[in-house]
C-alpha positions in Angstrom: 35.8 -8.5 -19.6 36.7 -11.0 -17.0 38.9 -7.7 -15.4 35.3 -5.6 -14.5 34.0 -8.6 -12.4 37.2 -9.5 -10.5 38.4 -5.7 -10.2 37.4 -4.6 -6.6 35.4 -8.0 -6.2 35.1 -7.9 -2.5 33.6 -4.0 -2.3 30.6 -5.5 -4.9 29.8 -8.3 -2.5 29.7 -6.2 0.1 27.6 -3.3 -2.2 25.0 -6.3 -3.2 24.5 -7.4 0.5 24.0 -4.3 1.9 21.6 -3.4 -1.0 19.5 -6.5 -0.6 19.6 -5.7 3.6 18.3 -2.4 2.7 15.6 -3.5 0.0 14.1 -5.8 2.5 14.3 -3.4 5.1 12.2 -0.6 3.2 10.0 -3.4 2.2 9.4 -4.8 5.8 8.8 -0.7 7.1 6.3 -0.1 4.0 4.1 -3.3 4.7 3.9 -2.1 8.4 2.6 1.2 6.8 -0.1 -0.2 4.7 -1.2 -2.4 8.1 -1.4 0.6 10.2 -3.4 2.6 7.7 -5.7 -0.3 7.0 -6.6 -0.9 10.5 -7.0 3.0 11.2 -9.5 3.0 8.2 -11.3 0.2 9.6 -11.6 1.6 13.1 -12.6 5.2 11.8 -15.6 3.4 9.6 -16.4 1.5 12.8 -16.5 5.2 14.9 -19.2 6.5 12.1 -22.4 7.3 13.7 -25.9 6.6 11.9 -27.3 10.1 10.7 -29.3 11.5 13.5 -31.9 13.8 12.8 -30.9 14.9 9.3 -31.5 13.6 6.1 -29.9 14.6 2.8 -32.4 15.9 0.1 -31.8 15.5 -3.6 -29.9 18.6 -4.4 -27.2 17.7 -1.7 -28.7 20.1 1.2 -28.9 19.2 4.6 -32.5 19.6 6.5 -33.8 19.2 9.9 -36.4 16.0 9.9 -39.9 17.4 11.0 
């Protein structure tokens, strides 16, 4: 039982450290992507203009306002 833990011990430690570093890196990149997406979404909402001369009718048709 103890042999499988001690066998290639340093390789296992290095692999664990690399896995943890990779995990933190990927999570950081995902956080950045979510933040950028959120900022772009907010910016797109701010750029929307109010409806001009068009109104939406009950059936979904768009007609000119008279």
